[in-house]
N, C-alpha and C positions, 0 to 999 in steps of 0.2 A: 619803228624810231621810240618806241617808249622801254626798249633794252636798252640804245642805245646811252641813253638817259639817265640808267639805270646803273650801266659801267660804267661811264664819266663820273658818275656819281660815287659808287663806291670805289672808284679810284684815285679820286679825289679826298675822300676824306677824312685819310690822315691829317689830311696838310688844314683842314679846314680846324681852325683855335677863336672861340668867342672874343677874345680878348687877348690881350701881350700875356705872355705870365703864367698860360693853362698848368693849371700844376695841379696832378693829381699824386701826389705828396702830401700837402696840405692837409688839416684833420678835420678839414670843413667838408673834403671832396665826396668821399665815399656816400656821407647821408647828403647833400643835393643830389647826389647821381642816384641814389633808391629812391629819393622823391621825385623828381624828372622821370625814371620807369616806374614808380607809382601814377604820377599822375598821367602819361603813358595808357597806362593798362584800366583807369576810371573811363578814359574815352576811349579804346574801343570795349568796353566792357559797355556806357552807355551808348554808341551806336549800336551795336547790338542789340540793344534790348529795344532801341526805336525802331528799327528795323522789322523786328518782331510785331510788337503793335501796330507798326504799318502794316505788315501783311497779315495783320488779324482782322482790321479793318476792311481790306481788301476786300478776304475769306466772305466775312459775315455780306461785304454788300453785292457780291456776286451771288451767296445764297436768296436773300432774301429776291433776289432779283429772280434768281431759275423759280422762289417760287408765285412769285405772281404768272 
């Protein structure tokens, strides 16, 4: 089911426009897209950091329980 949703999303993506007149020729188009990619990258980095911190806490708790 998940793969079906991914395929549908990939097939419909070229037709998705945020608004009429979505123009990649506009002078602000490139900086806006770069900022969007930077924001996505920042979210991914923050998510990875949070996962690592959570894993460290879980490992620390299991180590403490094993010592007792």
